[in-house]
DRENTI-771599 format. One record per residue (C-alpha): chain; y, z, x negated; residue in three letters; residue number from 0. Coordinates in steps of 0.001 Angstrom, whole numbers, plus 500000, padded with zeros to 6 digits. Layout:
BEGIN
> ch:v:w:u:aa:i
> A:Y:Z:X:Ala:NUM
...
This chain:
BEGIN
> ch:v:w:u:aa:i
> A:481235:475762:513410:Unk:0
> A:479267:478893:512337:Unk:1
> A:478379:479554:508736:Unk:2
> A:474962:481022:508065:Unk:3
> A:475934:483323:505354:Unk:4
> A:479225:483832:503599:Unk:5
> A:479584:486313:500760:Unk:6
> A:482470:487767:498549:Unk:7
> A:482094:489993:495537:Unk:8
> A:484398:492524:493981:Unk:9
> A:484054:494117:490470:Unk:10
> A:484512:497822:490143:Unk:11
> A:486412:498896:487072:Unk:12
> A:485260:501911:484841:Unk:13
> A:486287:505261:485865:Unk:14
> A:486163:504321:489528:Unk:15
> A:483323:505020:491891:Unk:16
> A:482854:503410:495310:Unk:17
> A:480581:504959:497925:Unk:18
> A:479782:503072:501153:Unk:19
> A:477875:504633:504041:Unk:20
> A:477812:502919:507479:Unk:21
> A:481017:500964:506733:Unk:22
> A:483026:504021:505670:Unk:23
> A:484370:503195:502210:Unk:24
> A:485291:506037:499804:Unk:25
> A:487008:505030:496508:Unk:26
> A:487254:507877:493844:Unk:27
> A:489239:507246:490736:Unk:28
> A:491379:509041:488191:Unk:29
> A:494289:509793:490593:Unk:30
> A:492156:510973:493545:Unk:31
> A:490065:509634:496393:Unk:32
> A:490831:507398:499396:Unk:33
> A:488627:506834:502473:Unk:34
> A:488867:503948:504876:Unk:35
> A:486823:503237:508043:Unk:36
> A:485943:499662:508669:Unk:37
> A:483398:500017:511300:Unk:38
> A:485192:497743:513608:Unk:39
> A:484362:494697:511449:Unk:40
> A:480758:493528:511634:Unk:41
> A:479573:492749:508069:Unk:42
> A:477287:493921:505350:Unk:43
> A:478977:495993:502695:Unk:44
> A:476942:497201:499738:Unk:45
> A:477471:498579:496119:Unk:46
> A:475215:496618:493784:Unk:47
> A:474550:497450:490104:Unk:48
> A:475557:494421:487987:Unk:49
> A:474488:495724:484568:Unk:50
> A:474163:498996:482572:Unk:51
> A:477439:500583:483553:Unk:52
> A:478849:497973:485833:Unk:53
> A:478661:497581:489549:Unk:54
> A:479928:495304:492205:Unk:55
> A:480851:495476:495924:Unk:56
> A:479219:492741:497955:Unk:57
> A:480511:491806:501347:Unk:58
> A:478426:489467:503554:Unk:59
> A:478879:487867:507074:Unk:60
> A:475910:486454:508858:Unk:61
> A:476407:483776:511540:Unk:62
> A:480198:484201:511409:Unk:63
> A:482969:482022:513068:Unk:64
> A:486115:481118:511271:Unk:65
> A:487996:484404:512173:Unk:66
> A:485012:486520:511360:Unk:67
> A:484537:484920:508011:Unk:68
> A:488308:485472:507333:Unk:69
> A:487660:489203:507562:Unk:70
> A:485769:488934:504256:Unk:71
> A:488865:488480:502239:Unk:72
> A:490786:491117:504265:Unk:73
> A:488158:493765:503528:Unk:74
> A:487890:492696:499909:Unk:75
> A:491705:492988:499515:Unk:76
> A:491657:496426:501255:Unk:77
> A:489082:497750:498731:Unk:78
> A:490935:496179:495859:Unk:79
> A:494216:497875:496820:Unk:80
> A:492267:501251:497303:Unk:81
> A:491261:500915:493753:Unk:82
> A:494521:499951:492204:Unk:83
> A:496922:502070:494304:Unk:84
> A:500580:501123:494112:Unk:85
> A:504194:502135:494061:Unk:86
> A:507357:500337:494959:Unk:87
> A:510775:500480:493409:Unk:88
> A:513904:500341:495674:Unk:89
> A:517455:499655:494701:Unk:90
> A:520283:500567:497058:Unk:91
> A:523841:499539:497425:Unk:92
> A:526749:501924:498418:Unk:93
> A:524619:504266:500400:Unk:94
> A:524039:507978:499463:Unk:95
> A:520489:509203:499578:Unk:96
> A:519151:512805:499339:Unk:97
> A:515503:513487:498724:Unk:98
> A:514261:516429:500609:Unk:99
> A:511094:518553:501016:Unk:100
> A:509791:517727:497453:Unk:101
> A:509899:514006:497882:Unk:102
> A:508345:513988:501405:Unk:103
> A:511565:512934:503282:Unk:104
> A:514635:510811:502524:Unk:105
> A:518033:511365:504160:Unk:106
> A:520358:508321:504174:Unk:107
> A:524045:509033:504453:Unk:108
> A:527138:506797:504650:Unk:109
> A:525273:503589:505744:Unk:110
> A:528042:501043:506644:Unk:111
> A:530433:504047:506673:Unk:112
> A:528681:505556:509692:Unk:113
> A:528845:509398:510189:Unk:114
> A:525242:509624:511460:Unk:115
> A:522564:510415:509006:Unk:116
> A:519179:508742:508993:Unk:117
> A:515956:510603:508204:Unk:118
> A:512846:508921:506991:Unk:119
> A:509560:510818:506519:Unk:120
> A:507012:509481:503965:Unk:121
> A:503468:509003:505052:Unk:122
> A:500586:511136:503707:Unk:123
> A:500172:510920:499887:Unk:124
> A:503492:509230:499344:Unk:125
> A:506248:510793:497282:Unk:126
> A:509773:509453:496588:Unk:127
> A:511807:510187:493495:Unk:128
> A:514982:509052:491830:Unk:129
> A:514600:506738:488744:Unk:130
> A:515644:508132:485379:Unk:131
> A:516157:504656:483935:Unk:132
> A:518596:503181:486431:Unk:133
> A:521264:504823:488546:Unk:134
> A:520727:503506:492171:Unk:135
> A:516953:503264:492267:Unk:136
> A:514330:505007:494227:Unk:137
> A:510592:505020:493324:Unk:138
> A:507810:505513:495960:Unk:139
> A:504480:506531:494530:Unk:140
> A:501126:507111:496017:Unk:141
> A:497414:506329:495769:Unk:142
> A:497142:504464:499037:Unk:143
> A:499086:501118:498802:Unk:144
> A:499174:500796:502579:Unk:145
> A:500976:504141:503101:Unk:146
> A:503449:503401:500245:Unk:147
> A:504153:499984:501751:Unk:148
> A:504648:501402:505265:Unk:149
> A:506923:504098:503982:Unk:150
> A:508913:501540:502184:Unk:151
> A:509120:499381:505197:Unk:152
> A:510337:502409:507240:Unk:153
> A:513112:502944:504765:Unk:154
> A:514132:499324:504879:Unk:155
> A:513905:499120:508565:Unk:156
> A:516191:502188:509038:Unk:157
> A:518892:500449:507028:Unk:158
> A:518985:497120:508760:Unk:159
> A:522359:495651:509389:Unk:160
> A:522784:494854:513054:Unk:161
> A:525532:492812:514753:Unk:162
> A:527238:491987:511522:Unk:163
> A:527187:489135:509013:Unk:164
> A:524405:490151:506492:Unk:165
> A:526064:487878:503892:Unk:166
> A:529177:490041:503979:Unk:167
> A:527655:493607:504687:Unk:168
> A:525255:494081:501767:Unk:169
> A:524773:497890:502362:Unk:170
> A:521170:498899:502601:Unk:171
> A:518016:499739:500617:Unk:172
> A:516050:496757:499305:Unk:173
> A:512728:496187:497385:Unk:174
> A:513409:495365:493815:Unk:175
> A:509908:495643:492409:Unk:176
> A:506267:496123:493408:Unk:177
> A:503715:497279:490760:Unk:178
> A:500476:499182:490500:Unk:179
> A:500517:502817:489498:Unk:180
> A:498396:502270:486281:Unk:181
> A:499855:499462:484304:Unk:182
> A:497482:497543:482067:Unk:183
C-alpha cells in the first residue's frame, strides 16, 4: 500500500550549517565540511527555519511504497552522522602495529605468529593514533563516520582468524568503543 505523504524531521544544532541543492547535502561544522550526493533517492529534502536561530531538515516522500518510505530514515541517519562525526577505539591482542604516513596507514606485524605483514590504508579524512591512556589501543578519528567505520572494518577484516578455533586463537584487533568526536 502506498502512503500519500510521509515526512521526517531532523533538528540542526547550533554551530552547524546544512546546505541542500538538488539533493546534494553539504554539512559544515566546527571540524570541517562534508558533502554527500543522494540524487539516487527520490524525495524532497529542505532546510526549514524553525525559530530565530534554529532550523530543521525536512524529508518528504510522496506516493511511496514500503521500501521507498524506508529511505526516509536512512537519509535522516546519514545526515545525522554527517553532523556528529565519529571515532572508534580498537583494542588489540598480541599483535604488533606500526602507524605510518602520519596516521594514514597501519602495518600489522606478528598476527598469529606469521611472518607476513599486513598493510591497511585509511580512507580519506581518517587518521589513526595510539591511545595515551591505555597500552594496546588504537584510535581512529575523522569527520565522516562512514569512512571511519569502513577503515575500522578494513582493519578488523585483515585480522580475521581463518581455519582455526576462534575461541582458542584470540589474536586480532577488535572494536572496544564507538563514540562521537564531540562528547556532550
